[in-house]
C-alpha positions in Angstrom: -0.2 -0.4 0.1 1.5 3.2 -1.0 1.9 6.3 2.0 -0.3 9.4 2.3 0.0 12.2 2.9 -1.8 14.2 5.4 -1.5 17.6 5.5 -3.0 20.0 8.2 -3.1 23.8 8.3 -4.7 24.9 11.9 -5.2 28.5 12.5 -4.0 29.7 16.0 -5.8 31.6 18.6 -9.1 30.7 16.8 -11.0 30.3 19.8 -10.1 33.0 21.5 -11.0 35.7 18.4 -14.2 33.5 17.7 -15.2 34.4 21.5 -14.1 37.8 22.3 -15.3 39.3 18.7 -18.4 39.9 16.7 -19.6 36.7 15.7 -20.7 37.7 12.3 -17.3 38.8 11.2 -15.5 36.6 12.8 -16.9 34.2 11.2 -16.3 35.9 7.5 -12.5 36.8 8.3 -12.0 32.6 9.8 -14.0 31.7 5.9 -11.8 34.3 3.7 -8.4 32.4 5.5 -9.3 29.3 4.8 -10.4 29.9 1.1 -7.1 31.3 0.5 -5.3 28.6 2.0 -7.4 26.4 -0.1 -6.5 28.0 -2.7 -2.7 27.8 -1.8 -2.5 24.3 -3.2 0.1 23.6 -5.8 0.6 19.9 -5.5 -2.6 18.2 -6.0 -3.5 18.1 -2.1 -7.6 16.9 -1.6 -9.6 18.5 0.7 -11.2 16.0 3.2 -12.8 18.4 5.7 -13.5 21.8 6.9 -12.5 21.3 10.6 -13.6 24.6 11.6 -10.4 26.7 12.1 -8.1 23.9 10.4 -8.1 21.8 6.9 -7.5 18.4 6.2 -5.9 17.1 3.3 -4.5 14.3 1.6 -2.4 13.2 -1.0 -1.9 9.6 -2.4 1.7 10.4 -3.2 4.5 12.0 -0.8 5.8 14.6 -2.7 9.6 15.6 -2.0 11.4 17.1 0.9 12.0 20.6 -1.8 8.3 20.2 -3.3 6.5 20.0 0.0 8.8 23.1 2.1 7.6 24.7 -0.9 4.0 24.1 -0.6 4.1 25.3 3.4 5.7 28.0 2.4 3.2 28.9 0.0 0.0 28.1 2.1 2.1 30.8 4.8 2.5 33.0 2.1 -1.0 33.4 1.7 -2.4 33.4 4.5 -0.1 36.5 5.9 -0.5 37.7 3.1 -4.7 38.2 3.3 -4.0 39.5 6.5 -2.2 42.0 5.3 -4.5 42.9 3.2 -7.1 42.6 5.8 -5.2 45.0 8.2 -4.4 47.7 5.2 -7.9 47.9 4.2 -10.0 47.7 6.9 -13.3 49.8 6.9 -15.1 48.2 10.1 -13.9 49.1 14.0 -14.9 45.6 15.4 -12.8 43.9 17.2 -13.3 41.0 14.9 -11.2 43.2 12.0 -9.1 44.8 14.3 -7.6 41.4 16.3 -7.8 39.5 12.6 -4.0 40.7 11.9 -3.1 38.8 15.7 -4.4 35.1 14.4 -1.6 33.0 13.2 -0.7 29.8 11.8 0.1 26.2 11.9 0.8 22.9 10.3 1.2 19.6 10.9 2.3 17.0 7.8 1.9 13.1 8.8 2.4 10.5 6.8 1.4 6.7 6.7 -0.2 3.5 5.5 -3.9 5.1 5.7 -7.2 3.6 5.9 -10.7 5.9 3.5 -14.2 5.9 4.5 -16.6 7.4 2.0 -20.0 9.7 3.7 -21.7 11.0 1.2 -19.7 10.6 -1.7 -17.1 12.5 0.2 -13.8 10.3 0.3 -11.7 11.3 3.6 -8.9 8.8 5.4 -9.7 7.2 8.5 -8.2 5.4 11.2 -5.4 5.3 12.9 -3.0 7.3 10.8 -5.5 9.8 10.9 -5.9 10.2 14.2 -2.1 10.7 15.0 -2.1 13.5 12.4 -4.8 14.7 14.9 -3.2 13.9 17.5 0.3 16.2 16.3 -1.7 19.1 16.8 -1.5 19.0 20.4 1.6 19.2 21.2 4.6 21.3 23.6 5.5 23.5 20.7 5.8 26.7 22.4 4.5 28.6 19.7 1.9 29.6 17.7 3.6 30.3 14.3 4.9 26.5 13.1 5.8 23.5 11.0 5.5 20.4 12.3 6.4 17.3 10.4 6.3 13.6 12.0 9.3 11.3 12.1 7.8 9.0 10.1 7.4 11.5 7.1 10.4 13.4 7.8 12.2 10.2 7.2 10.2 9.1 4.1 11.5 13.0 2.6 15.1 12.2 4.3 14.5 15.9 6.0 17.4 15.7 8.1 16.8 16.6 11.8 18.4 20.1 12.1 17.7 21.2 8.7 18.0 25.0 8.0 17.3 27.9 5.4 16.2 31.3 4.9 12.9 30.5 6.3 13.4 27.4 8.3 15.1 26.5 11.4 14.2 22.8 12.1 14.5 20.8 15.8 13.5 17.8 17.0 10.8 17.5 19.4 8.4 14.6 21.1 5.1 14.0 22.9 3.6 11.0 25.2 0.4 9.9 23.7 -1.7 7.2 24.8 1.5 6.0 26.6 2.9 6.1 22.8 5.9 8.2 22.0 5.6 10.1 19.4 8.8 12.0 17.7 8.5 14.9 15.1 11.2 17.7 13.9 9.7 21.3 14.2 9.9 24.8 12.9 8.7 27.7 13.6 8.3 30.4 10.9 9.8 33.6 11.1 6.7 35.7 8.7 9.7 38.2 8.4 11.2 36.4 5.3 8.6 35.6 3.9 7.4 37.4 0.3 4.0 38.4 1.0 1.7 38.5 -1.6 1.2 42.4 -3.7 -2.5 43.7 -3.2 -4.5 46.5 -4.6 -3.9 49.3 -2.5 -7.1 51.3 -1.2 -7.9 54.0 -3.3 -7.4 57.5 -1.9 -9.8 60.6 -3.3 -8.9 64.0 -3.5 -11.5 66.2 -3.3 -11.5 69.8 -3.5 -13.8 72.1 -2.4 -17.2 71.5 0.0 -19.5 68.9 0.0 -22.3 69.2 -2.5 -24.6 68.0 -0.2 -24.4 67.5 3.3 -26.5 66.2 5.7 -26.6 65.4 9.0 -28.7 63.2 12.1 -28.6 61.7 15.4 -28.4 57.9 15.6 -30.0 55.7 18.9 -26.9 53.8 18.9 -22.9 53.9 18.9 -21.0 55.3 16.2 -19.8 51.5 15.7 -23.0 50.2 15.7 -23.9 52.8 13.0 -21.0 52.8 10.2 -22.6 48.8 11.0 -25.7 49.8 9.5 -24.0 51.5 6.5 -20.5 49.1 6.0 -22.9 45.8 6.0 -24.8 45.5 3.1 -27.3 43.3 4.1 -28.7 45.7 6.4 -29.4 49.0 4.1 -32.4 46.5 3.7 -33.8 48.0 6.7 -33.6 51.7 5.7 -32.5 51.8 2.1 -35.8 52.8 0.2 -36.3 52.6 -3.7 -33.3 49.8 -4.1 -34.0 46.5 -5.7 -31.4 44.7 -4.8 -27.7 44.8 -3.5 -25.6 42.4 -5.0 -22.2 41.6 -2.7 -20.4 39.2 -1.7 -22.1 37.6 1.3 -19.1 35.9 2.7 -16.8 38.8 3.3 -16.2 41.5 5.1 -16.5 44.9 4.0 -13.2 46.7 3.5 -11.3 48.8 1.2 -11.7 48.0 -2.4 -15.1 46.0 -1.6 -17.2 46.2 -4.5 -21.2 46.0 -4.4 -23.7 46.3 -7.0 -27.1 49.1 -6.3 -30.1 48.0 -8.9 -32.8 50.7 -8.9 -34.8 50.5 -11.4 -33.1 47.9 -13.0 -30.4 50.1 -13.3 -27.2 48.7 -12.0 -24.5 51.1 -10.1 -21.3 49.7 -9.5 -19.7 51.0 -6.2 -16.3 50.6 -4.7 -15.7 51.2 -1.6 -12.7 54.3 -0.9 -11.5 56.6 1.5 -10.2 60.3 1.7 -6.7 61.8 1.9 -7.5 64.2 4.5 -9.2 62.1 7.5 -7.8 62.6 10.5 -7.8 61.0 13.7 -10.9 63.6 15.1 -12.9 62.7 11.7 -14.3 59.9 13.5 -15.2 56.7 11.7 -15.7 57.0 8.0 -17.5 54.6 5.6 -17.3 55.2 1.9 -17.6 55.0 -1.5 -17.9 55.9 -5.4 -20.1 55.1 -8.3 -19.5 56.3 -11.7 -22.9 54.7 -12.6 -25.5 57.8 -12.5 -27.1 59.7 -15.6 -25.5 63.2 -15.7 -22.6 63.1 -13.8 -19.4 61.6 -14.3 -18.6 60.4 -10.5 -20.1 60.5 -7.0 -18.7 59.8 -4.4 -20.6 59.8 -0.6 -19.1 59.8 2.7 -20.5 58.5 5.5 -18.7 59.9 8.8 -20.0 58.8 12.8 -19.3 60.7 15.7 -20.0 59.8 19.1 -22.5 62.2 21.4 -22.2 60.1 24.4 -22.3 56.3 25.3 -25.4 55.4 24.0 -25.7 57.8 20.5 -23.5 59.3 18.0 -24.2 61.7 14.8 -23.8 60.2 11.6 -23.0 63.2 8.5 -23.0 62.4 5.1 -21.1 64.1 2.7 -21.4 63.6 -1.3 -19.4 65.0 -3.8 -20.7 65.0 -7.5 -17.8 65.2 -10.0 -18.9 66.9 -13.3 -16.2 67.7 -16.6 -18.6 69.0 -19.3 -20.5 72.4 -18.6 -23.5 70.7 -19.7 -23.4 68.3 -16.8 -22.4 70.7 -14.3 -25.9 72.7 -15.1 -28.0 69.7 -14.9 -26.0 68.8 -11.7 -27.1 72.1 -10.4 -30.2 72.7 -11.4 -31.9 69.3 -11.0 -29.2 66.5 -9.3 -28.6 68.1 -6.1 -32.4 68.0 -5.3 -32.7 64.7 -6.5 -29.6 63.4 -4.2 -30.7 65.8 -0.6 -34.3 63.9 -1.2 -33.3 60.5 -1.9 -30.7 61.3 1.2 -32.6 62.6 3.7 -35.3 60.1 3.5 -33.1 57.2 3.8 -30.5 58.8 6.7 -33.9 59.8 8.7 -34.9 56.2 8.4 -32.2 54.6 9.7 -32.1 57.3 12.2 -35.9 56.0 13.2 -34.4 52.8 12.8 -31.6 53.0 15.4 -34.5 54.4 17.4 -36.9 51.8 17.3 -34.4 49.3 18.1 -33.3 51.4 21.4 -36.9 51.8 22.3 -37.6 48.1 22.2 -34.6 46.7 24.2 -35.6 49.3 27.1 -39.1 47.9 27.2 
């Protein structure tokens, strides 16, 4: 029987992260990280199962030492590149989004003569070797960021006990499981030596002069809750009137560069999340978006600022900038568009204010 490779990337800090942060955003962050690690597969690993904060891969062939170390590096690189993206392009101030960059990764790799079981047409490793691979996830390595390779696999790929490179520095370790001593090699991974993947930098816009429209109103919720009402597109259905549909990635946390589509009277308006260059620490929480879809205008920027009033209330300030290049568009903007936009914004933001007031009163009953 040919030996099978068992490959288990496991997100460190998952339990504390989920228990102490906003559940929905925590789920989205973990799901995104699992997805990028799945996509990092370059050696034909088969996904047996998603195990909460971990992935269980297998391959019915043992790769070479070079191939395995390259795959490990690729998975670490994908993981930490995505965390860097979340950190740099973050919009949401919640604990889940702000603490996500603190997550780390460990990868357990084992091999052996593996049995398989098929459940609902899904084939997965089963038996003693699969159990041992999972046991190795509980070990005495004093780090949350490392690679662990079992002794049988290390011998199979001829990994020297003290193999060193720019990224790895292996050493020997062992643990006892059910009165059996299991030996392994492990190496902490220096994240500074990873070549993180580039990502699109957040679009910052320079807007000269005053906004074409400004409107502010009180919200009966904290500023952090206010920005969630606007940046979470699923919640916009509760206060934004005249919209047929919001089209967006339901499994993604909104961040700078995130795109969504707003369908109004059958017309699709494409939006992208942006920020301004002149945002300061005193500006409060800000969410911005841009579209080039409306007629008679080149681009429309909408910025929602949230400033605390007290422990339970905040103020939302909406600013709208309309870019028009031709004289005709500028005339049309001043004669008609401003009034049309103002009516819609006032109505919707008042709806949002009333919605937060209703919730507050209901919670006080």
